[in-house]
Kinemage of the C-alpha trace (Angstrom):
@kinemage 1
@onewidth
@group {chain A} dominant
@subgroup {mainchain}
@vectorlist {calphas} color= white
{ca met a 1} P 0.000 0.000 0.000
{ca arg a 2} L 2.817 2.424 0.853
{ca leu a 3} L 4.516 1.812 -2.488
{ca leu a 4} L 1.288 2.471 -4.359
{ca leu a 5} L 0.687 5.648 -2.358
{ca trp a 6} L 4.179 6.891 -3.180
{ca ile a 7} L 3.664 6.143 -6.878
{ca leu a 8} L 0.317 7.956 -6.861
{ca ala a 9} L 1.836 10.928 -5.018
{ca ile a 10} L 4.636 11.250 -7.583
{ca val a 11} L 2.188 10.967 -10.490
{ca leu a 12} L -0.068 13.547 -8.834
{ca val a 13} L 2.746 16.088 -8.478
{ca ile a 14} L 3.863 15.564 -12.081
{ca leu a 15} L 0.316 15.927 -13.415
{ca leu a 16} L -0.244 19.004 -11.271
{ca leu a 17} L 2.844 20.725 -12.662
{ca val a 18} L 2.006 19.721 -16.234
{ca gly a 19} L -1.587 20.832 -15.776
{ca val a 20} L -0.612 24.236 -14.418
{ca ala a 21} L 1.836 24.771 -17.276
{ca ser a 22} L -0.520 23.569 -20.035
{ca gly a 23} L -3.539 25.215 -21.599
{ca ser a 24} L -4.437 27.834 -24.167
{ca val a 25} L -1.541 29.900 -22.748
{ca arg a 26} L 1.534 27.754 -22.205
{ca ile a 27} L 3.705 28.716 -19.272
{ca pro a 28} L 7.303 27.477 -18.886
{ca leu a 29} L 7.718 24.899 -16.152
{ca arg a 30} L 10.446 26.986 -14.532
{ca thr a 31} L 8.011 29.877 -14.209
{ca val a 32} L 5.365 27.567 -12.737
{ca ile a 33} L 7.744 26.334 -10.061
{ca ser a 34} L 8.875 29.881 -9.267
{ca val a 35} L 5.271 31.062 -8.828
{ca leu a 36} L 4.270 28.072 -6.700
{ca thr a 37} L 7.286 28.488 -4.448
{ca gly a 38} L 6.739 32.252 -4.080
{ca his a 39} L 9.899 33.320 -5.886
{ca ala a 40} L 8.228 35.030 -8.857
{ca glu a 41} L 6.869 38.529 -9.243
{ca ala a 42} L 3.148 39.190 -9.498
{ca asp a 43} L 2.468 39.247 -13.243
{ca ala a 44} L 0.042 37.776 -15.778
{ca asn a 45} L 1.516 34.289 -15.429
{ca ala a 46} L 1.113 34.390 -11.667
{ca thr a 47} L -2.514 35.463 -12.065
{ca ile a 48} L -3.236 32.614 -14.464
{ca ile a 49} L -1.509 30.055 -12.253
{ca leu a 50} L -2.813 31.112 -8.841
{ca gly a 51} L -6.159 32.569 -9.809
{ca ile a 52} L -7.371 30.220 -12.538
{ca arg a 53} L -5.453 26.995 -13.079
{ca leu a 54} L -4.409 25.963 -9.582
{ca pro a 55} L -7.902 26.177 -8.026
{ca arg a 56} L -9.314 24.348 -11.039
{ca leu a 57} L -6.798 21.523 -10.764
{ca leu a 58} L -7.297 21.246 -7.017
{ca met a 59} L -11.050 21.072 -7.585
{ca ala a 60} L -10.479 18.273 -10.108
{ca ile a 61} L -8.516 16.352 -7.477
{ca leu a 62} L -11.154 16.867 -4.783
{ca val a 63} L -14.098 15.992 -7.040
{ca gly a 64} L -12.261 12.916 -8.307
{ca met a 65} L -11.692 11.807 -4.720
{ca met a 66} L -15.346 12.374 -3.835
{ca leu a 67} L -16.722 10.521 -6.851
{ca ser a 68} L -14.341 7.614 -6.400
{ca thr a 69} L -15.209 7.329 -2.714
{ca ala a 70} L -18.921 7.442 -3.545
{ca gly a 71} L -18.471 4.693 -6.123
{ca thr a 72} L -16.530 2.511 -3.705
{ca val a 73} L -19.249 2.709 -1.065
{ca ala a 74} L -22.114 2.328 -3.564
{ca gln a 75} L -20.553 -0.878 -4.878
{ca ala a 76} L -20.417 -2.248 -1.339
{ca val a 77} L -24.000 -1.239 -0.520
{ca phe a 78} L -25.396 -2.814 -3.685
{ca arg a 79} L -22.804 -5.611 -3.684
{ca asn a 80} L -22.328 -4.933 -7.355
{ca pro a 81} L -19.243 -3.677 -9.244
{ca leu a 82} L -21.450 -1.733 -11.679
{ca ala a 83} L -22.997 0.435 -8.960
{ca asp a 84} L -21.395 3.698 -9.985
{ca pro a 85} L -23.442 6.788 -8.951
{ca tyr a 86} L -23.327 7.982 -12.570
{ca ile a 87} L -24.483 4.742 -14.211
{ca ile a 88} L -27.263 3.851 -11.786
{ca gly a 89} L -28.758 7.332 -11.831
{ca ile a 90} L -27.745 8.959 -8.530
{ca ser a 91} L -25.714 11.611 -10.336
{ca ala a 92} L -28.623 12.253 -12.701
{ca gly a 93} L -30.808 12.830 -9.658
{ca ala a 94} L -28.340 15.343 -8.285
{ca val a 95} L -28.135 17.130 -11.631
{ca ala a 96} L -31.929 17.365 -11.827
{ca gly a 97} L -32.057 18.975 -8.391
{ca ala a 98} L -29.290 21.456 -9.149
{ca ile a 99} L -30.865 22.442 -12.463
{ca leu a 100} L -34.239 22.826 -10.762
{ca ala a 101} L -32.624 25.302 -8.358
{ca phe a 102} L -31.131 27.122 -11.353
{ca phe a 103} L -34.520 27.216 -13.098
{ca leu a 104} L -36.131 28.694 -9.985
{ca gly a 105} L -33.521 31.455 -9.964
{ca leu a 106} L -32.117 30.503 -6.574
{ca pro a 107} L -28.581 31.445 -5.400
{ca asp a 108} L -25.707 29.014 -6.000
{ca val a 109} L -25.794 27.749 -2.418
{ca tyr a 110} L -29.161 26.098 -3.095
{ca tyr a 111} L -27.770 24.041 -5.976
{ca gly a 112} L -26.066 21.648 -3.576
{ca ile a 113} L -29.098 21.524 -1.266
{ca phe a 114} L -31.513 20.639 -4.063
{ca ala a 115} L -28.989 18.219 -5.557
{ca phe a 116} L -28.596 16.449 -2.218
{ca phe a 117} L -32.305 15.793 -1.712
{ca thr a 118} L -32.933 14.633 -5.273
{ca ala a 119} L -29.808 12.433 -5.230
{ca leu a 120} L -30.887 10.936 -1.905
{ca ala a 121} L -34.413 10.232 -3.161
{ca thr a 122} L -32.978 8.670 -6.325
{ca ala a 123} L -30.569 6.465 -4.358
{ca phe a 124} L -33.288 5.077 -2.108
{ca leu a 125} L -35.623 4.558 -5.065
{ca ile a 126} L -32.971 2.543 -6.900
{ca phe a 127} L -32.141 0.628 -3.716
{ca arg a 128} L -35.812 -0.318 -3.325
{ca leu a 129} L -36.445 -1.263 -6.943
{ca ala a 130} L -33.175 -3.064 -7.718
{ca gly a 131} L -32.498 -4.729 -4.361
{ca arg a 132} L -33.085 -8.432 -4.056
{ca lys a 133} L -32.409 -9.789 -0.612
{ca gly a 134} L -29.835 -7.095 -0.056
{ca lys a 135} L -28.012 -7.623 -3.332
{ca ala a 136} L -28.705 -5.633 -6.462
{ca asp a 137} L -28.905 -7.980 -9.418
{ca thr a 138} L -26.799 -6.675 -12.280
{ca ala a 139} L -29.548 -6.757 -14.906
{ca met a 140} L -32.119 -5.223 -12.563
{ca leu a 141} L -29.666 -2.546 -11.431
{ca leu a 142} L -28.967 -1.509 -15.012
{ca ile a 143} L -32.641 -1.551 -15.982
{ca val a 144} L -33.663 0.562 -12.999
{ca gly a 145} L -30.702 2.893 -13.444
{ca ile a 146} L -31.439 3.449 -17.130
{ca ala a 147} L -35.138 4.028 -16.439
{ca val a 148} L -34.491 6.516 -13.637
{ca ser a 149} L -31.753 8.301 -15.596
{ca ser a 150} L -33.991 8.551 -18.673
{ca phe a 151} L -36.799 10.112 -16.686
{ca leu a 152} L -34.484 12.590 -14.993
{ca ser a 153} L -32.774 13.379 -18.298
{ca ala a 154} L -36.176 14.188 -19.780
{ca leu a 155} L -36.841 16.519 -16.862
{ca thr a 156} L -33.434 18.121 -17.334
{ca ser a 157} L -34.025 18.546 -21.078
{ca phe a 158} L -37.339 20.261 -20.399
{ca val a 159} L -35.676 22.684 -18.013
{ca met a 160} L -32.911 23.357 -20.541
{ca tyr a 161} L -35.514 24.004 -23.244
{ca ser a 162} L -37.317 26.425 -20.937
{ca ala a 163} L -34.065 28.196 -20.056
{ca gly a 164} L -33.933 29.918 -23.429
{ca glu a 165} L -30.636 31.701 -24.081
{ca asp a 166} L -29.128 30.164 -20.920
{ca ser a 167} L -29.629 26.624 -22.247
{ca tyr a 168} L -26.133 26.391 -23.735
{ca arg a 169} L -24.539 27.256 -20.405
{ca val a 170} L -26.689 24.643 -18.682
{ca met a 171} L -25.860 22.042 -21.343
{ca val a 172} L -22.108 22.555 -20.913
{ca trp a 173} L -22.495 22.250 -17.165
{ca thr a 174} L -24.379 18.955 -17.454
{ca met a 175} L -21.469 17.544 -19.470
{ca gly a 176} L -19.020 18.335 -16.685
{ca tyr a 177} L -17.311 21.683 -16.260
{ca leu a 178} L -14.475 22.651 -13.933
{ca gly a 179} L -13.946 26.142 -15.305
{ca ala a 180} L -15.994 27.790 -12.552
{ca ala a 181} L -13.512 26.718 -9.858
{ca thr a 182} L -12.574 29.271 -7.212
{ca trp a 183} L -10.587 29.076 -4.005
{ca gly a 184} L -13.838 29.469 -2.068
{ca arg a 185} L -15.403 26.470 -3.781
{ca val a 186} L -12.262 24.426 -3.272
{ca gly a 187} L -12.492 25.177 0.440
{ca leu a 188} L -16.155 24.178 0.508
{ca leu a 189} L -15.394 20.798 -1.075
{ca val a 190} L -12.698 19.956 1.476
{ca val a 191} L -15.202 19.815 4.340
{ca pro a 192} L -17.599 17.131 2.978
{ca leu a 193} L -14.687 15.133 1.581
{ca ile a 194} L -12.876 14.926 4.924
{ca ala a 195} L -16.078 14.336 6.895
{ca ser a 196} L -17.389 11.587 4.597
{ca ser a 197} L -13.993 9.870 4.318
{ca ala a 198} L -13.620 9.820 8.099
{ca tyr a 199} L -17.152 8.421 8.455
{ca phe a 200} L -16.588 5.674 5.900
{ca leu a 201} L -13.246 4.712 7.429
{ca tyr a 202} L -14.894 4.560 10.843
{ca leu a 203} L -17.399 2.060 9.411
{ca arg a 204} L -14.844 0.208 7.297
{ca gln a 205} L -15.347 -3.138 9.050
{ca asp a 206} L -19.123 -2.890 8.723
{ca ile a 207} L -18.745 -2.072 5.020
{ca asp a 208} L -16.503 -5.129 4.639
{ca ala a 209} L -19.223 -7.223 6.260
{ca leu a 210} L -21.777 -6.068 3.677
{ca leu a 211} L -19.739 -7.756 0.958
{ca met a 212} L -20.188 -11.110 2.726
{ca gly a 213} L -23.977 -10.874 2.544
{ca asp a 214} L -26.753 -9.583 4.752
{ca glu a 215} L -27.055 -12.774 6.774
{ca glu a 216} L -23.373 -12.720 7.665
{ca ala a 217} L -23.565 -9.034 8.556
{ca tyr a 218} L -26.611 -9.640 10.760
{ca ser a 219} L -24.762 -12.433 12.547
{ca leu a 220} L -22.029 -9.930 13.403
{ca gly a 221} L -24.588 -7.684 15.116
{ca ile a 222} L -24.917 -5.135 12.301
{ca asp a 223} L -28.242 -3.471 11.584
{ca val a 224} L -27.904 -3.857 7.831
{ca gly a 225} L -30.901 -1.742 6.858
{ca lys a 226} L -29.835 1.190 8.999
{ca leu a 227} L -26.216 0.902 7.855
{ca lys a 228} L -27.154 0.940 4.170
{ca arg a 229} L -29.459 3.914 4.632
{ca arg a 230} L -26.702 5.865 6.378
{ca leu a 231} L -24.132 4.979 3.739
{ca leu a 232} L -26.474 6.005 0.932
{ca leu a 233} L -27.230 9.239 2.780
{ca val a 234} L -23.563 10.248 3.001
{ca thr a 235} L -22.860 8.996 -0.531
{ca ser a 236} L -25.672 11.155 -1.884
{ca leu a 237} L -24.284 14.116 0.040
{ca ile a 238} L -20.827 13.975 -1.526
{ca val a 239} L -22.237 13.273 -4.999
{ca ser a 240} L -24.526 16.298 -4.684
{ca phe a 241} L -21.610 18.557 -3.708
{ca ser a 242} L -19.548 17.462 -6.695
{ca val a 243} L -22.492 17.830 -9.083
{ca ala a 244} L -23.449 21.245 -7.719
{ca phe a 245} L -19.981 22.644 -8.501
{ca thr a 246} L -18.914 20.698 -11.585
{ca gly a 247} L -21.984 19.148 -13.224
{ca met a 248} L -22.207 15.492 -14.209
{ca ile a 249} L -18.850 13.733 -14.493
{ca gly a 250} L -19.312 10.045 -15.118
{ca phe a 251} L -17.455 6.764 -14.710
{ca val a 252} L -14.912 7.936 -12.108
{ca gly a 253} L -16.738 5.946 -9.436
{ca leu a 254} L -16.745 2.881 -11.687
{ca ile a 255} L -13.238 2.730 -13.126
{ca val a 256} L -11.144 3.694 -10.129
{ca pro a 257} L -12.637 1.562 -7.309
{ca his a 258} L -12.753 -1.534 -9.505
{ca ala a 259} L -9.157 -1.091 -10.663
{ca ile a 260} L -7.937 -0.646 -7.078
{ca arg a 261} L -9.934 -3.698 -5.932
{ca leu a 262} L -8.092 -5.780 -8.514
{ca ile a 263} L -4.773 -4.642 -7.041
{ca ile a 264} L -5.341 -4.740 -3.262
{ca gly a 265} L -8.602 -6.630 -2.712
{ca asn a 266} L -11.814 -5.649 -0.921
{ca gly a 267} L -10.546 -4.510 2.485
{ca his a 268} L -11.959 -1.004 2.844
{ca ala a 269} L -9.312 0.095 5.351
{ca arg a 270} L -6.923 0.260 2.393
{ca leu a 271} L -9.404 0.450 -0.468
{ca leu a 272} L -11.101 3.705 0.581
{ca pro a 273} L -7.977 5.911 0.848
{ca leu a 274} L -6.306 4.402 -2.202
{ca ala a 275} L -9.446 4.678 -4.329
{ca ala a 276} L -9.916 8.291 -3.241
{ca phe a 277} L -6.314 9.184 -4.024
{ca ser a 278} L -6.485 7.396 -7.386
{ca gly a 279} L -9.762 9.139 -8.237
{ca gly a 280} L -8.109 12.507 -7.733
{ca val a 281} L -5.207 11.518 -9.978
{ca phe a 282} L -7.548 10.169 -12.657
{ca leu a 283} L -9.745 13.272 -12.825
{ca leu a 284} L -6.684 15.554 -12.802
{ca phe a 285} L -5.357 13.608 -15.787
{ca ala a 286} L -8.742 13.787 -17.543
{ca asp a 287} L -9.007 17.553 -16.987
{ca thr a 288} L -5.507 18.120 -18.360
{ca leu a 289} L -6.478 16.204 -21.501
{ca ala a 290} L -9.737 18.154 -21.764
{ca arg a 291} L -7.878 21.468 -21.702
{ca thr a 292} L -4.962 20.584 -23.947
{ca leu a 293} L -6.049 18.127 -26.661
{ca leu a 294} L -7.869 20.740 -28.750
{ca ala a 295} L -6.495 23.922 -27.121
{ca pro a 296} L -7.648 26.659 -27.104
{ca thr a 297} L -10.979 24.792 -27.387
{ca glu a 298} L -11.861 22.924 -24.213
{ca ile a 299} L -13.505 19.496 -24.258
{ca pro a 300} L -16.125 18.908 -21.534
{ca ile a 301} L -14.468 16.724 -18.935
{ca gly a 302} L -17.468 14.403 -18.863
{ca val a 303} L -16.715 13.529 -22.490
{ca val a 304} L -13.133 12.577 -21.589
{ca thr a 305} L -14.111 10.382 -18.630
{ca ala a 306} L -16.811 8.716 -20.753
{ca phe a 307} L -14.187 7.960 -23.418
{ca phe a 308} L -12.285 5.894 -20.851
{ca gly a 309} L -15.255 4.687 -18.836
{ca ala a 310} L -17.703 3.481 -21.479
{ca pro a 311} L -15.477 0.639 -22.800
{ca phe a 312} L -14.585 -0.290 -19.214
{ca phe a 313} L -18.275 -0.441 -18.284
{ca leu a 314} L -19.087 -2.501 -21.366
{ca val a 315} L -16.450 -5.094 -20.474
{ca leu a 316} L -17.756 -5.360 -16.904
{ca ala a 317} L -21.370 -5.637 -18.058
{ca val a 318} L -20.575 -8.384 -20.587
{ca arg a 319} L -18.587 -10.352 -18.029
{ca ala a 320} L -21.345 -9.972 -15.450
{ca gly a 321} L -23.944 -11.074 -18.002
{ca arg a 322} L -21.940 -14.210 -18.702
{ca gly a 323} L -21.645 -14.936 -15.008
{ca gly a 324} L -17.932 -14.216 -14.926
{ca ala a 325} L -16.069 -12.605 -12.050
{ca val a 326} L -16.035 -8.840 -12.221
């Protein structure tokens, strides 16, 4: 675990430096290091680095950590490797709530509040409809997720149609957008990330027990129903925060937790921190690609994560449909 953490830390630092230097305006790496270490004068480069790129990249790291953590816990609750908040519709629920707040003309602070309640309602609806004796069958999970996502997407499309000239801005946001990052928003994301991570780590043994089945968890004295409701509550909270600030960014909670499980196994004492760290690295990498591949044009980050995630999801779904290990 320590070796993997060191590797991830090195990759994170490299990507952070490359990300700060890259974009529509390229900045020499020497200048980037001078600005970050406080040895450069206040000029245009310093403004771009400290005022625009650095908060954006830090937000990418934090959102990636939140989405990966949410995916890790959702997979344990549903006992299904396909239970990514994006695929099964929880993220779509959060987006619908945030856009509803936008449509009502409410301040930005209400975006996260509305997103939380709609994400929570969506999570419990999916849990009820797809759950079979505590385990979400793969086919049922996908059917329910697609149905719920389709309904919420229709609601979102209606709101976008009603938005008139603001519809383009809403559309870009629904595809994932990190360009609105500020230091204030970065600070706001740190709080739910730390709180939720600490809560999940505190319950790590109970989450491990869920993977063994409800009967086994009950025999260990765990109130399975209450535990799952609490986990879904906190998962919906962190998903709603990420959606409220960055829109819908898919597949992070699917790719990263599953890849880390293949390396270190299912023990959540190690899985949760490593998946979170890896999620931050993955989304930082995706955002750097989004900003640089077609610079100065920026690709929505949701498009980049879907490019990696869709084939990964397809492989998992086919293997699950054939009864193979996923």
